[in-house]
Structures are given as structure tokens and as C-alpha cells.
N, C-alpha and C positions, 0 to 999 in steps of 0.2 A: 621683407618678412613673409614667411610661407605659412599658410593656413591648411591644415590637414583635417580630414573628417577622421577623428580618432574614436568614434562612438563604438563601443563594443556591441556585439551582438547580444539579443536578449537572453538572459539566463535566469529566468523566473519561472516560477511555478504559481499558478493562480489557484486560490482557495475560495470556495464558496459553500454556503450551508447546504448540507445533503438532504433536500427535500423532494418529494414526488414532483412537485411543480418545477423545481430547477432541474431535475433530471430530464423531465419531459422537454422543457425549453432548450436545455443544451443539446439533446438528440434531435430535436425537430428544427431548430432554429440556428442556434449558435454554430454548431459544427458544420452544418451544410453551407451557411453564409461565409464562414471563415475559410473553408476548403475551396469554395467557389472563387472568392475574392483573392485569397493569397496563394492558392495552390500548395499549401503546406499541410503536413500530417499533424495529428493531435492524438495525444494519449491521455486517457482519464482513469483515475482510479479512486476508490472509497476508502477513507480511513486516513490515519495519520502517516502511514507508509504503505508501500505497494503490498507488503506481506501481511498486512492487518487482516485482510479478508481470508487468508490461508489459515490464520490462527483462529479466527472466528468460526470458521467452517469446521476445523478439528474439534473446537469446543462443542459445536452443534452434533457432530457425529458421535463424540463420546457420551454426551448427554443422552442423545437418542438411544444408543446402544445399552443404556442403563434405564431406559423407560422414564427419563427425567427431563428437566429443563436446564438450560445454561445457567440460570440462577441457583438451582439446586446444586449443580456441579461447583460453582464458585463457593457456595457455603459449605459444601462437603470438603472441598480443598482447606477452607480456613479451619475447620474442625480438626483436620489432620497437620495443621501448621503450615500449610501451602497457601502462598498468596499468587492467585493467577494474574497475569498482567492485564490491565484494562484494555478493551478494545474500544477505541474511539471512532465510531463510524458516522460522527456528526458532519463530517466535511468531505467534499469532493475535490480532488486536485486535478488540475488540468495543465498539461504540458503541451505547448504548441511551438511550431516551426520545425522543419525537417531536422535541423541541427540538434535542437534540443530533445526532440523525440529519439533521434538516433543514439544521443548520449544516454537517455534513459533505458533505451533497449540494451545498449552496451552494459549498463549497470546491472540490469536484470539478468542478462546472460552471464555476466561475471559472478553474481551471487549464485546462479544455478551451478556454475562449474565449480564453485567452492564446496559443493557436496558430492562431486564426482568420485573422490577417494573414500567416500562413505557410503553407507547404504543408500543414501538418496542420490539418484542420478538425474532426475528431472523433476520439475514441480509436480508432475502427475504422480511420480513414485514417491514423492515427499510424504504423502499421507500413508503409504504402506509402511515405511520405515518408522515413521513417528508412532504408528498404531502397533508396532511391534517393540515394546519398551524392554529396557534391561530390567532384570528382576530386582526389586527392592522389597524385602520382607515387611518393612515397616509402613509401607503404603498399599492401599488396594490398587489392583491392576489399572482401574481407570485414571487414578491419580499418578500412577508411574507414567502412563501415556502422557498426561498434562505436564508432568514434570519435564519430559523430554521436548514436548511441544514448546513449553515456556523458555527452555534454554535457546532453542533454535529461533524462536520469536525475539528474544532479547538480543541475541547476535545480529539479527536482520534489522532490528531497531537502531542499534549502533552503527551498523554499515550504512544504513539509509541516511543517518545524520552526517556521516563523513561525506556521502554522496552530495548532500545539500551545502556543504562548504562552498562559499562563493556565489551561491544562488540566493535570490530573494524569494520569499513566499509572500506573494501580494494578495491580500485579502480583498474580495469584492463582495458587494452587498446584493447585487442583482445580476441577472443574466445579461441585461442591457450593459451595465457597466463592464461585465466580463467581455462581451463582444467588442465594445469600444476600445478596451485596452488591448485586446488581442489584435485589432485591426491597425492599431497605432504603434505597435511594437517595431522596433528596429531590427 
């Protein structure tokens, strides 16, 4: 009888509450310790998916350009029959190991390239194209912008769910638990 080590490599994403304390401990303790001991890369993002922050920034830019808040923008959209996607910035997601970080970077690059045949060529230019909406007479200009941003955001939300197929999202309750799990991953 032959015994083989058939443990797959780690394909999970750690998820922890997005708090100032957790951010500080991850930056100052977890990441330095992990990279020192494992010699592996780490990627961290805020929100339910990596494009959450982009949508949140667009909402802020549009609200600011109207001398208003994001809450006003969301209420104004409802008045006009538009529901903006919820931004959930309650969690941080941590991807560790060179292989998993490389897969994640590949995913982000693929998503950027999906916009090459459109006005959006890079994440940086994403803002410019979204902020130049196609004209819709039934919506104010700021909501036309948000309609285009919402479409792009919903597409990216779906694409991220596809990327997560076969991966586990591991919830951790503390940075100590996060580091312990990261250091024991295969």
C-alpha cells in the first residue's frame, strides 16, 4: 500500500472585522510576522469584493460634487426609483501565500482587461469613464453616473463570486487567530 501526501494547497481567504484596531495589528504585527516566517506574499482588501472600494469612492465623488453626503445620494436615488448597491466595508479580506496572491492578481488583471475594449482601460481611468455617463433624460446627471457605476459594480460582484468558486472564506475573530491560521496553512 502506497501513501501519498495529497493535501491541496491552501485556497482560502481570511475574513476579519474591519476595525481600526484590527487594521493596525494586521499592518504592524500579522503581516510582518507572516512574511518573515513564511517568506510569502499577502494581499488585503476592504469590503465584500476587491471592487467595493472603487464603487464607494465613486459614490463619494458624486456626492461631493453635489455638495452632499453619500446618504443623500442614496436617498436621492431612491426618490428617482434607483436603488444603489450596498457597500459593505465591514470586513477585511486577507489572501496569503505566493500562489494565492498570484491567482488574485491574475483575477484583478483579467477584470481590468475586460474593460479594454470599452472606454475604461485601467482602474485609474475607470473613474473618468464612469463619470461620463450616457445621457438619460429621466435621471439627473449625478444619477446617470451612478447608474453606470452600479452596472459595472454588479458585474464585478458577479465576477468575484465566480473567482471564489472552490475557495473557502475563513472567518476569524481576532488577529491572533488570523496569524495562527496563516502560519499553519499548507
